[in-house]
C-alpha positions as CSV (number, residue, x, y, z in Angstrom):
1,M,0.0,0.0,0.0
2,K,1.2,3.5,-0.8
3,V,0.3,6.3,1.7
4,K,0.7,9.6,0.0
5,I,2.0,12.8,1.7
6,I,-0.8,15.4,1.8
7,Q,-1.2,18.9,3.2
8,N,-4.5,18.4,4.8
9,E,-7.6,16.2,5.1
10,A,-9.4,18.0,2.3
11,Q,-7.0,16.3,-0.2
12,L,-7.9,12.7,0.9
13,E,-10.5,12.0,-1.8
14,S,-8.0,13.0,-4.5
15,L,-6.0,9.9,-3.5
16,E,-6.3,6.3,-4.9
17,P,-8.8,4.4,-2.7
18,F,-8.3,1.1,-1.1
19,Y,-11.0,-1.5,-1.0
20,V,-12.3,-3.7,1.8
21,D,-13.4,-6.6,-0.4
22,K,-11.8,-9.8,0.9
23,L,-14.8,-11.8,2.2
24,L,-14.1,-13.9,5.3
25,W,-15.5,-16.7,7.4
26,G,-18.5,-17.6,5.3
27,T,-19.5,-14.1,4.4
28,K,-21.4,-14.0,1.1
29,S,-21.4,-10.3,0.6
30,V,-20.8,-6.9,2.3
31,P,-21.8,-3.4,1.3
32,K,-19.2,-1.8,-0.9
33,T,-16.5,-0.5,1.4
34,Y,-13.5,1.6,0.6
35,G,-11.3,4.3,2.0
36,Y,-8.5,6.9,1.6
37,I,-5.5,7.4,3.8
38,G,-2.9,10.1,3.7
39,F,0.0,11.4,5.9
40,V,0.4,15.1,6.9
41,P,4.1,15.6,8.0
42,G,4.4,16.7,11.6
43,D,0.8,16.0,12.3
44,G,-0.3,12.5,11.6
45,F,-2.5,10.2,9.4
46,C,-5.9,11.2,8.0
47,L,-8.3,8.4,7.2
48,K,-11.7,8.4,5.5
49,M,-13.8,5.3,5.0
50,V,-17.0,4.9,3.0
51,C,-19.6,2.2,3.2
52,E,-22.4,2.1,0.6
53,E,-25.0,0.8,3.1
54,K,-28.4,2.3,3.7
55,E,-29.7,2.5,7.3
56,P,-26.6,0.9,9.0
57,L,-27.2,-0.7,12.3
58,R,-26.1,1.8,15.0
59,Q,-27.3,1.0,18.5
60,Y,-24.3,2.3,20.3
61,S,-23.6,6.0,20.8
62,K,-20.7,6.3,23.3
63,D,-17.0,6.0,22.9
64,M,-15.6,2.6,24.1
65,D,-19.0,0.9,23.3
66,P,-18.8,-2.5,21.5
67,V,-19.4,-0.9,18.1
68,Y,-18.4,-4.1,16.3
69,R,-21.9,-5.4,17.2
70,D,-23.3,-2.7,15.0
71,S,-22.4,-2.1,11.4
72,A,-18.8,-0.9,11.8
73,M,-15.7,0.0,9.9
74,E,-12.3,-0.6,11.5
75,A,-8.6,0.3,11.0
76,F,-5.7,-1.5,12.6
77,F,-2.1,-0.2,12.6
78,L,1.3,-1.5,13.7
79,F,4.4,0.8,13.8
80,E,8.0,-0.2,14.3
81,P,10.1,2.4,16.1
82,R,13.8,2.5,15.6
83,R,14.9,0.3,18.5
84,E,16.6,-3.0,18.8
85,N,13.8,-5.0,20.4
86,L,11.0,-5.3,17.8
87,E,9.3,-8.3,19.3
88,S,5.9,-8.2,20.8
89,L,5.0,-4.7,19.5
90,P,1.6,-3.3,20.3
91,Y,-0.9,-2.7,17.5
92,I,-3.7,-0.1,17.5
93,N,-7.3,-0.8,16.7
94,L,-9.8,1.9,15.8
95,E,-13.4,0.8,15.4
96,A,-16.4,3.0,14.8
97,N,-20.1,2.9,13.8
98,A,-22.3,5.3,11.9
99,N,-23.0,7.2,15.1
100,G,-19.3,8.1,15.3
101,A,-18.9,6.0,18.5
102,L,-15.2,5.0,18.6
103,L,-13.6,2.0,20.3
104,A,-9.8,2.6,20.3
105,A,-7.2,0.5,22.1
106,Y,-3.7,-0.9,21.8
107,G,-1.8,-4.0,22.9
108,Q,0.1,-7.1,21.7
109,E,-2.9,-9.4,21.4
110,R,-6.7,-9.5,21.3
111,L,-7.2,-9.8,25.1
112,Y,-5.8,-7.5,27.8
113,R,-5.8,-4.4,25.6
114,S,-5.0,-0.9,26.9
115,Y,-7.5,1.9,26.2
116,F,-6.7,5.4,25.2
117,S,-7.5,8.3,27.5
118,R,-10.5,10.5,27.1
119,K,-8.2,13.3,25.9
120,E,-6.7,11.0,23.3
121,Y,-10.1,9.9,22.1
122,K,-10.8,13.6,21.4
123,Q,-7.6,13.8,19.4
124,F,-8.7,11.0,17.1
125,K,-11.5,13.4,15.9
126,C,-13.8,10.5,14.9
127,R,-16.7,11.7,12.9
128,A,-19.4,9.8,11.0
129,K,-21.9,11.1,8.5
130,I,-25.0,9.2,7.2
131,R,-26.2,10.0,3.7
132,E,-29.1,8.6,1.7
133,N,-27.1,5.7,0.1
134,D,-23.9,5.4,2.3
135,W,-22.2,6.5,5.4
136,T,-18.7,7.8,6.0
137,L,-16.2,7.7,8.8
138,S,-13.3,10.1,9.3
139,I,-10.5,9.5,11.9
140,K,-7.2,11.3,12.6
141,L,-4.2,9.3,13.9
142,P,-2.0,12.0,15.5
143,I,1.8,11.5,15.7
144,R,1.8,12.6,19.3
145,V,-0.6,9.7,20.2
146,L,1.4,7.2,18.2
147,E,4.6,8.3,20.0
148,R,3.0,7.9,23.4
149,V,2.5,4.2,22.5
150,Y,5.7,3.6,20.5
151,G,8.2,6.3,21.4
152,P,9.9,8.4,18.7
153,L,8.9,7.2,15.2
154,H,10.6,9.7,12.8
155,L,7.8,9.3,10.3
156,G,8.3,10.8,6.8
157,E,8.9,9.9,3.2
158,G,10.1,6.3,3.0
159,S,8.8,5.3,6.5
160,S,6.8,2.1,6.6
161,F,4.3,0.4,8.9
162,T,1.7,-2.3,8.6
163,C,-2.1,-2.0,8.6
164,N,-5.4,-3.6,7.7
165,F,-9.0,-2.3,7.3
166,Y,-12.3,-4.1,8.0
167,K,-16.0,-4.1,7.6
168,I,-17.9,-6.0,10.3
169,S,-21.0,-6.8,12.2
170,E,-21.2,-9.5,14.9
171,T,-25.0,-9.2,15.2
172,K,-26.4,-12.5,14.0
173,E,-29.0,-11.1,11.7
174,I,-26.5,-9.2,9.6
175,E,-23.2,-10.9,10.6
176,H,-20.4,-10.3,8.1
177,Y,-16.7,-9.9,7.9
178,A,-14.4,-8.4,5.2
179,S,-10.9,-7.1,5.1
180,Y,-8.5,-5.1,2.9
181,S,-5.6,-7.6,3.3
182,R,-6.8,-11.2,3.4
183,I,-6.7,-13.1,6.7
184,E,-5.9,-16.9,6.7
185,S,-7.5,-18.1,9.9
186,K,-10.2,-20.6,10.7
187,V,-11.4,-18.6,13.7
188,P,-12.9,-15.1,13.1
189,S,-10.5,-12.5,14.3
190,F,-9.2,-9.2,13.0
191,H,-6.5,-9.2,15.7
192,L,-3.9,-10.9,13.6
193,P,-1.1,-8.5,12.8
194,E,0.8,-11.1,10.8
195,F,-1.8,-10.5,8.1
196,F,-1.4,-6.7,8.1
197,E,-0.3,-5.2,4.8
198,K,2.9,-3.2,4.5
199,A,2.4,0.5,3.8
200,V,5.0,3.0,2.7
201,I,4.8,6.8,3.1
202,M,5.5,8.4,-0.3
203,K,5.3,11.8,-2.0
């Protein structure tokens, strides 16, 4: 994946989109889901995701709610700071529904994750917008939040990280799973960083 350097969020939709179209664990179809990601030097990553879904399930309205039980879009990231011990690095999960309720945490595995502070939740600037035929999700991933988790990252042109993007609902009536980078697992789980895609920041 190529992550282009941009000046601001307004330039996101001029970028090439990525598609969340790998159907997983018996899923027959998902609403068309795609997104845009860019990097603003000195600031952080801007992400916008779009789901062509009418009337998405949105029961939860508070941050830290289990939004994956609604219709949700998700983004997971793993960064490797310049240090000798690269084993057991934490990855970040950002999950949100059409109400803009955000579930954000970090850790080395699916269980025992650490949650971001209320102040950091505000810095993600998670916003959702429902339109007639789709809904959109916008999230910011600030460098200062990343470096609180990882230490100095020195992000810029040529820097790389890994990531994956998802469409999900765990509610039985509409249960579905899809990813950007395919996951080879018999058990449904997005918390598998070994299947994240490499991304490189480029001009």
